[in-house]
Backbone as CSV, one residue per row, in Angstrom:
resi,resn,N_x,N_y,N_z,CA_x,CA_y,CA_z,C_x,C_y,C_z
1,MET,62.445,-86.977,-75.520,61.360,-85.998,-75.629,61.211,-85.189,-74.338
2,LYS,61.335,-85.888,-73.197,61.238,-85.182,-71.917,62.365,-84.175,-71.756
3,ASN,63.551,-84.543,-72.254,64.692,-83.638,-72.150,64.485,-82.382,-72.988
4,ILE,63.912,-82.542,-74.163,63.669,-81.389,-75.031,62.666,-80.428,-74.388
5,SER,61.596,-80.966,-73.822,60.619,-80.090,-73.178,61.188,-79.430,-71.934
6,ALA,62.048,-80.133,-71.228,62.690,-79.542,-70.043,63.627,-78.413,-70.451
7,ILE,64.377,-78.620,-71.517,65.303,-77.589,-71.993,64.532,-76.376,-72.505
8,LEU,63.489,-76.619,-73.271,62.689,-75.508,-73.790,62.041,-74.709,-72.668
9,SER,61.483,-75.415,-71.685,60.824,-74.697,-70.588,61.821,-73.956,-69.718
10,SER,63.039,-74.468,-69.596,64.036,-73.779,-68.774,64.635,-72.571,-69.475
11,THR,64.478,-72.477,-70.797,64.988,-71.302,-71.506,63.903,-70.310,-71.882
12,ILE,62.731,-70.790,-72.204,61.648,-69.901,-72.646,60.984,-69.191,-71.475
13,ILE,60.718,-69.884,-70.392,60.040,-69.275,-69.249,60.829,-68.098,-68.679
14,PRO,62.151,-68.233,-68.441,62.890,-67.050,-67.961,62.872,-65.882,-68.928
15,ILE,62.899,-66.158,-70.229,62.867,-65.078,-71.215,61.529,-64.352,-71.168
16,LEU,60.444,-65.099,-71.057,59.121,-64.487,-70.999,58.905,-63.688,-69.721
17,SER,59.529,-64.121,-68.624,59.333,-63.423,-67.358,60.403,-62.368,-67.107
18,LEU,61.249,-62.089,-68.079,62.317,-61.101,-67.922,61.771,-59.727,-67.594
19,LYS,60.645,-59.360,-68.170,60.039,-58.064,-67.918,59.700,-57.894,-66.439
20,GLU,59.236,-58.949,-65.795,58.861,-58.881,-64.386,60.072,-58.906,-63.472
21,MET,61.219,-59.361,-63.966,62.409,-59.449,-63.134,63.063,-58.093,-62.929
22,THR,62.850,-57.158,-63.817,63.445,-55.840,-63.698,62.704,-55.045,-62.629
23,PRO,63.401,-54.636,-61.559,62.707,-53.912,-60.492,62.305,-52.504,-60.932
24,LYS,61.230,-52.023,-60.374,60.770,-50.667,-60.653,61.374,-49.742,-59.602
25,LEU,62.571,-49.272,-59.869,63.263,-48.380,-58.950,62.743,-46.963,-59.136
26,CYS,62.463,-46.306,-58.040,61.928,-44.944,-58.103,62.868,-44.003,-58.860
27,ILE,64.147,-44.215,-58.741,65.114,-43.337,-59.404,64.967,-43.397,-60.924
28,ASN,64.377,-44.473,-61.444,64.149,-44.607,-62.883,62.784,-44.099,-63.314
29,CYS,61.980,-43.628,-62.380,60.618,-43.177,-62.667,60.632,-41.699,-63.097
30,LYS,59.764,-41.359,-64.023,59.731,-39.967,-64.501,59.213,-39.009,-63.433
31,PHE,58.570,-39.506,-62.379,58.044,-38.653,-61.320,59.036,-38.437,-60.177
32,TYR,60.201,-39.047,-60.264,61.218,-38.962,-59.207,61.851,-37.579,-59.171
33,ILE,61.966,-37.016,-57.964,62.642,-35.735,-57.749,63.840,-36.017,-56.857
34,SER,65.034,-35.806,-57.366,66.231,-36.124,-56.587,66.491,-35.058,-55.525
35,ASP,67.190,-35.473,-54.492,67.636,-34.550,-53.455,69.151,-34.599,-53.448
36,SER,69.773,-33.656,-54.104,71.225,-33.684,-54.281,71.986,-33.499,-52.970
37,PHE,71.346,-32.932,-51.957,72.028,-32.721,-50.684,71.996,-33.961,-49.793
38,LYS,70.882,-34.680,-49.789,70.721,-35.837,-48.897,71.045,-37.160,-49.566
39,GLY,71.036,-37.231,-50.872,71.323,-38.467,-51.583,70.078,-39.049,-52.221
40,THR,70.282,-40.061,-53.050,69.187,-40.627,-53.833,68.134,-41.319,-52.986
41,GLU,68.511,-41.835,-51.826,67.529,-42.537,-50.997,66.491,-41.608,-50.373
42,TYR,66.708,-40.308,-50.451,65.751,-39.343,-49.915,64.980,-38.611,-51.014
43,GLY,64.910,-39.207,-52.184,64.185,-38.603,-53.297,62.694,-38.522,-53.008
44,ARG,62.023,-37.689,-53.748,60.580,-37.493,-53.560,59.835,-37.836,-54.840
45,CYS,58.528,-38.044,-54.701,57.687,-38.407,-55.837,56.754,-37.244,-56.154
46,SER,56.820,-36.752,-57.387,56.008,-35.593,-57.761,54.531,-35.938,-57.953
47,LEU,54.169,-37.205,-57.846,52.754,-37.589,-57.952,51.981,-37.365,-56.657
48,PHE,52.684,-37.388,-55.527,52.001,-37.372,-54.237,52.407,-36.157,-53.412
49,LYS,51.516,-35.178,-53.370,51.748,-33.950,-52.610,51.402,-34.192,-51.147
50,ARG,52.208,-33.641,-50.258,51.936,-33.764,-48.824,50.655,-33.027,-48.498
51,THR,49.858,-33.592,-47.624,48.609,-32.937,-47.220,48.875,-32.012,-46.032
52,GLY,48.035,-31.021,-45.887,48.158,-30.096,-44.778,49.175,-28.996,-45.003
53,MET,49.665,-28.864,-46.212,50.636,-27.808,-46.501,49.878,-26.529,-46.814
54,ASP,50.172,-25.456,-46.065,49.464,-24.200,-46.282,50.088,-23.347,-47.379
55,ASN,51.319,-23.651,-47.760,51.933,-22.933,-48.875,52.912,-23.860,-49.598
56,ASP,53.385,-23.421,-50.727,54.264,-24.248,-51.543,55.684,-24.202,-50.998
57,HIS,56.237,-25.382,-50.741,57.612,-25.480,-50.257,58.507,-26.140,-51.295
58,GLY,58.201,-25.959,-52.556,59.000,-26.551,-53.628,58.962,-28.061,-53.582
59,LYS,60.115,-28.684,-53.746,60.141,-30.139,-53.778,59.819,-30.755,-52.415
60,ASP,59.933,-29.989,-51.327,59.570,-30.502,-50.004,58.063,-30.665,-49.840
61,SER,57.289,-30.193,-50.800,55.832,-30.340,-50.747,55.393,-31.750,-51.122
62,PHE,56.309,-32.578,-51.618,55.968,-33.921,-52.077,56.443,-34.979,-51.089
63,LEU,55.764,-36.127,-51.107,56.131,-37.237,-50.230,57.427,-37.878,-50.686
64,HIS,58.164,-38.437,-49.725,59.353,-39.214,-50.074,58.918,-40.470,-50.825
65,CYS,59.773,-40.938,-51.700,59.478,-42.151,-52.474,59.247,-43.342,-51.553
66,LEU,60.012,-43.421,-50.476,59.842,-44.533,-49.537,58.433,-44.554,-48.966
67,THR,57.878,-43.389,-48.669,56.510,-43.306,-48.154,55.515,-43.757,-49.207
68,ALA,55.695,-43.305,-50.439,54.780,-43.685,-51.527,54.821,-45.180,-51.792
69,ARG,56.000,-45.798,-51.670,56.120,-47.226,-51.930,55.684,-48.064,-50.733
70,THR,55.590,-47.467,-49.559,55.160,-48.195,-48.368,53.654,-48.437,-48.368
71,TYR,52.888,-47.494,-48.861,51.427,-47.571,-48.803,50.847,-48.025,-50.142
72,GLU,50.074,-49.109,-50.091,49.478,-49.689,-51.298,48.501,-48.729,-51.976
73,GLU,47.856,-47.849,-51.233,46.922,-46.909,-51.852,47.649,-45.795,-52.614
74,LEU,48.947,-45.674,-52.412,49.748,-44.731,-53.199,50.387,-45.513,-54.357
75,CYS,51.659,-45.762,-54.298,52.328,-46.513,-55.369,52.513,-47.986,-54.981
76,GLY,52.740,-48.240,-53.717,52.869,-49.605,-53.226,54.173,-50.279,-53.602
77,LYS,54.366,-51.480,-53.076,55.586,-52.247,-53.328,55.804,-52.510,-54.807
78,GLU,54.719,-52.706,-55.535,54.834,-53.042,-56.956,55.111,-51.834,-57.837
79,GLY,54.970,-50.640,-57.320,55.176,-49.438,-58.131,54.059,-49.237,-59.136
80,LYS,52.821,-49.229,-58.662,51.641,-49.165,-59.538,51.614,-47.922,-60.415
81,LYS,52.152,-46.817,-59.940,52.117,-45.554,-60.701,53.423,-45.290,-61.452
82,TYR,54.330,-46.241,-61.417,55.650,-46.107,-62.034,55.551,-45.896,-63.547
83,VAL,56.319,-44.920,-64.051,56.434,-44.671,-65.497,57.922,-44.488,-65.787
84,ASN,58.437,-45.248,-66.738,59.862,-45.168,-67.086,60.276,-43.778,-67.526
85,LYS,61.493,-43.390,-67.117,62.144,-42.200,-67.663,62.641,-42.543,-69.057
86,PRO,63.070,-41.557,-69.812,63.731,-41.870,-71.082,64.924,-42.800,-70.858
87,GLU,65.200,-43.667,-71.802,66.198,-44.732,-71.666,67.572,-44.266,-71.201
88,ASN,68.009,-43.097,-71.584,69.372,-42.682,-71.260,69.581,-42.375,-69.782
89,ASN,68.520,-42.296,-68.986,68.664,-41.980,-67.573,68.423,-43.171,-66.656
90,ILE,68.229,-44.357,-67.182,67.832,-45.500,-66.364,69.017,-46.099,-65.627
91,VAL,68.813,-46.401,-64.335,69.775,-47.116,-63.511,69.231,-48.519,-63.339
92,LEU,70.009,-49.545,-63.707,69.505,-50.903,-63.658,69.563,-51.512,-62.255
93,HIS,70.556,-51.166,-61.460,70.684,-51.706,-60.117,71.144,-50.580,-59.202
94,LEU,70.804,-50.692,-57.936,71.211,-49.659,-56.983,72.729,-49.560,-56.889
95,GLU,73.445,-50.659,-57.130,74.898,-50.640,-57.075,75.492,-49.711,-58.139
96,ASP,74.738,-49.479,-59.227,75.216,-48.606,-60.292,75.331,-47.152,-59.837
97,LEU,74.687,-46.815,-58.719,74.710,-45.442,-58.221,76.032,-45.121,-57.525
98,LYS,76.712,-46.136,-57.061,77.926,-45.918,-56.253,79.149,-45.771,-57.109
């Protein structure tokens, strides 16, 4: 009986927590703005506009994703404002970019 409960808990718990195991990568977020010249690590987030801008500088008017993920009051480590892109554009791991 103990073996059955151990087997069930070792298979069911990982399945239930699978949703939490998938990282919320900014590149998969619908608010992500890519920077084709600098690379994906310099992407920006269209949710967070830079303050103190006196005029519109296009995509440079937005904060870098790294900045948004650094501060908990913005998106934070957990990606509180993260929204999935349509399925066909999702990157599962950063290694998939290379």
